[in-house]
C-alpha positions in Angstrom: 88.8 44.5 97.9 92.2 43.7 96.4 92.6 42.8 92.9 93.4 39.6 93.4 90.2 38.9 95.5 88.2 40.5 92.6 89.4 38.5 90.1 89.1 35.2 92.3 85.3 36.0 92.8 84.9 36.9 89.0 86.7 33.8 88.3 84.5 31.4 91.0 81.2 33.1 89.7 82.1 32.5 85.8 83.0 28.8 86.9 79.3 28.4 88.6 77.7 29.9 85.4 79.8 28.0 83.0 79.3 24.7 84.5 75.3 24.9 85.2 73.3 22.8 83.2 70.3 24.1 84.9 68.2 26.5 82.7 66.2 28.0 85.5 69.3 28.6 87.4 71.0 30.2 84.3 67.7 32.5 83.4 67.6 33.7 87.2 71.5 35.0 86.9 70.6 36.8 83.8 67.7 38.6 85.2 69.4 39.1 88.4 72.7 40.5 86.6 70.3 42.8 84.8 68.5 44.0 87.8 71.9 44.9 89.4 73.5 46.4 86.4 70.4 48.7 86.1 70.5 49.4 90.0 74.0 50.4 89.2 73.6 52.5 86.2 71.0 54.6 88.3 73.1 55.0 91.0 76.0 56.4 89.2 73.6 58.4 87.3 72.3 60.0 90.4 75.8 60.6 91.8 76.9 62.2 88.5 74.0 64.5 88.5 74.6 65.6 92.2 78.5 66.3 91.0 77.6 68.2 88.0 74.7 70.5 90.3 77.7 71.0 92.8 80.0 71.9 90.2 77.8 74.4 88.4 76.9 75.8 91.6 80.3 76.5 92.0 81.1 78.1 88.8 77.6 80.0 89.2 79.2 81.2 92.6 82.7 82.2 91.1 80.7 84.0 88.0 78.9 86.1 90.6 81.9 87.0 92.5 83.5 88.1 89.3 80.6 90.0 88.3 80.6 91.8 91.7 84.3 92.4 91.5 83.8 94.1 88.1 81.4 96.4 89.9 83.6 97.5 92.6 86.1 98.1 90.3 84.2 100.2 88.1 82.9 102.0 91.1 79.1 100.8 91.0 79.7 98.8 94.0 81.5 99.3 97.2 83.6 96.5 98.7 84.2 95.6 102.4 87.7 95.6 104.0 89.6 92.4 103.9 89.5 92.3 107.9 85.7 92.6 108.3 85.8 90.0 105.6 87.9 87.6 107.4 85.9 88.3 110.5 82.6 87.2 109.0 84.1 83.9 107.6 85.5 83.4 111.0 82.2 83.9 112.5 80.6 81.4 109.8 83.0 78.5 110.8 
C-alpha cells in the first residue's frame, strides 16, 4: 500500500469516527481498536523474540567456533583440511 493510499484510508476512518454521534458505534470502534492494537503488539513481540533467538544462536555458534579455533592453535585439538571441510559443506546442500 502506498503512502497516499494509507493516508486516504486513515482520513476516511477518522472522518467516520469524527462525524458519528452514535455512542454504541464509538464504543465498538474503541474496543476494536484496543483489540487490534494488542494483537499487533503480541505479534511484534513474538517476531522480536524469534529474531533475538536467531541472533543469540548465531552469536553462540560464532563463540563456539572461536573456542575451537583457539584450541586448534594451542594444539589441544586437531583441525581438518579445508578441502575436506568444503566437501562436507557441499554435501549438506
